[in-house]
N, C-alpha and C positions, 0 to 999 in steps of 0.2 A: 749290060755291065752290072757287077755285083753292087747292090746298094750300101754294102759296108765299106769302110775304110780299111787300110791293113792293121790299124789298132783296134779293129773291131767294133768301132763306133758306128751308129747308123748315119748315112747320108740322107738328109731331108729335102734334098733337091728334087722337088716335084714339079713337072710342067703345069702351065695353065692353073696356077693356085687362084682362088678367090682373092678379091682385092684386099680384104681385111686379113689375109695371110701373106701379104707381100712381105719382104724381109725388112723394110724399114721399120715395121711394126714390132720387130722382135727386141728393141733396146728398151731398157728400163728408163721411164719418165720420172719426173718429179712427184706428179700426183700419184703414181703407181707405187713409189717407194714409201710414201707417207702411208698408204693403204696396207701395204705388207708389213710395215713396222707396227701396226696396231695389233696384229695377230700374236696370240701367246706361243704358238709353235709353227714352225715350216715343216713340210715333208722334206726329206734330204735332196731330192732332185730340184725341189723349188729353190731351196737355199743355195745350191750349187750355182744354178742360174742367176739368182740375184747377186751373189758376190761376183759373179762375172760380169754384171752390169746388163742381165738379160732379163726379159718379163716372162715369168712362168705362164701366164694366162695364154700368150701367144703360143708356147710350145704344146700346151695341153690342147688348144683348139687344132693345132697343127697334127698333132697325133690322132685326134679323133677323126679328122679329114683323111688321113693316110688309112686309118683302119676302114673306113667306109669304102675307099677306093681299092683296098685289098680284098675285100669281101669277106666270105666266110673263112676262118681259120681252122686249121686242123686240131684235133684233140692234143696231139703232140705239141704243137705250138703253144696251145693253151696252156698245158702242164709246164712247159718250159717257162712260159711268163710268170706264172705264180710262184716258181722256186727261185726266182732272181733275188739276189740281195738287193737293199736299197741302192748302193752305189752302182751295181749292175743294171738296176732298173733306169737310173738316170742316164747310163751310158747308152742302154739299148733303145730307149723311147724319147728321151728328152735332152739329147745332146745338140749343140748348134751345128748348122750345115758348114761345109767346107768353105763356102764363100763368106761366112759371117766375120765380121771385124773382130769379134770377141772369142774366135775359137781358141786362140793361144792362151788367153787368161783362163777359159773354163777348162782346157786340157790340162794345164799347169796345176789347177785346183785339183782336178781328177787324179793326177799323178801323185800329189802329195796326200791327199785324204784315202787313197787307196792303200797306202803304206802307213796308216795312221790307226792307232788303237782307239781314237775319239770318234764319236759320231757313227756308231754302227747300227743304230736303231733307224727306223723310217721317220721318225719325228725328232726335231732338234729344236733346242731354244735360240730364238733369233739372235739375242745379244751374245751369247756364249759362242754361237758359231762365227759370228762376225769378228769377235774378240780373238777366237782361235787364228782365223785367217789372216788378222793383222799381227799375231804373234809368229805366225810363219812367214812374214813379209810378202804375203801375197797382196796384189792390189785389190782394193776394195772401194767401191764407188762412193764418192763424197756425199751424194744425195742420200744413199741408203744409210751410211753411219750418221749422218746429220738428222735423218728422220727418227732413228732408233734412239739418238740422244734425247731428241725433243720429247719423244713419247714416253720412253722407258728409263731415261736418266743415263749417266755416264756408263760406258761399257765396262763390263767387270774386267778386272786385271788378274795376271797370274803371278802370285808371289807370296811372300810372307808378311804377316802383321806383327806389329810390337804390341804387347800386352802389359798395360799398367795396372799395378796393384795399389789400392787405396793406403796401405801400410807402408809402401815404399815407392812413393810416385817419382823419385829421382833415378830409380833403377828400373827402366823398362826391360822386359825379358822377350825374347823371341817366341813367338807361338809357333812350335815346330810341327803343328799338325798340317803342314803344307809341304811344298807351295800347293796353292789350290786357287780356284777362282775366287775373286773376292768382289762381291758386288758392292758398289759404290764405296770405293777404297777410302779409308780414313786418311787424314793427314799423316800419321805415323805408319807408312808402308814401307817395306823393305823390298828392294828389287832382287829376285832370285839370282840374278845374273852377277850381283855383287860379291866378290871373291871372299870377303870377310864373312858374310852371310853363309856362303857355301860351306866355308870351313866350319863354322859354327855349327850348321845343320849335320855335317859329317861327323864332327865330334860327339854330337848328342844323338846320333841316329839309332844307337843301341838302347837309349834311354826312354822310358816312357814318361813324358812330361804331363803333369797332372796340375790342376789349380790348387789342390789341397794335398798335404801330407797325411800319411796314416798316423793315427795316434801314437804308435811306438816310435816312428821315425820323428815326430814332432817333439816328444819327449827327450829323445837323443840329442836333438840340436839345442833344445833348452837347457839341457845339462851342460853342454859344451860352453854355451853362452854364459851361465851363472858361474860356472867353474872359473872361467878366465876373468870374469868381471871381479870375482871376489878374490881370487889368488893373485892376480897380476895388476888389477887396478884399485884393489882395496875396498871394493863396494861392500856397504854395510846395510843389509836388509832392514835393519831396525832403525837406522838414522833418518831424520826427517829431511836431511838435504845431504847429497853425495857429489864430491868432485868427479867420481869415477865415470859417470856418464859424459861429462864435459871433455874427460880425458880421452874417452872411448872416441868420441865425435871428432876430435881433432886429429887422432891418429889415423882413423878411417879416411878422413878427408885428405890427409897427406899421402895416403894410398892411392888415392884416386877413386875410392869408392864411397862418397859421402852417404850419411844418413843424419836425418834431423834428429835432435836430442829427445824429442818426445817419442819417437819410434824406438830408439834405444832403450829408454827407460821401460817402455811398454814391455819389450821382450825380456829385458833383464828381470823386471818383477814377475813376468810369468815364469822364468827359470827358478826364481828364489822360492817359489811354491813347491819346488820338487826338492829343495834342501832337506834332508832327514832330520836335522836338529838346529834350527835358527839360533836358538838360546846359546848354543855352544860356539857361535861364530862371532 
């Protein structure tokens, strides 16, 4: 009988296996999960087995045993082996047997991953891979997730961050260099599935968001600020006290875009420096 299934995955049912390769040893245990969580990277085939609740050491030993049993391989087989992609390698050499309780979990992961642009390399970051699997609503063993949380901290999340600026602490802005994997997400985290965030991202997708304005752009905005402050609110750059900033603060609050008075005064004064002839005002 052909040793492959109709899907092309290897069937590892080998008669008279040594005791340490009996199928009950293939499943991931607590102590093994902790050991694997300590590694800085996993091979892709290892990551797929771990997320399916299986122990990579078992499958590595099983493959070594099968190679010894098969004996010398041809040059054609050797060339084919080294030309496999990482996910093809996982399917060809390190897939669970047809009798495994975890075959469905492994194959579901294989099916999703084979149609993903993520994790094309042979090495993967453990926390990123587990976070990706959870994002795809794939089952992840609790002992593996707990071990990663304990050793590496919370799993990264996929989304946007709010960015706060010292001069405008009441008005957070969305950092649109995402969505992206965010390690140890801050308290101010925005879910990318939120419809309002998606609209904001779509509206600004053509704009390059930067932390600082170019000098010419900054001057243009300051001219607008000082022009409106002088003409509409009666701001006097030479006066020791001005009611203009208080009136601006009130109007902004009424519009639902509050700014504190010190922030307003800072930018109005900066704009006043661009006035061509302050003595004429």
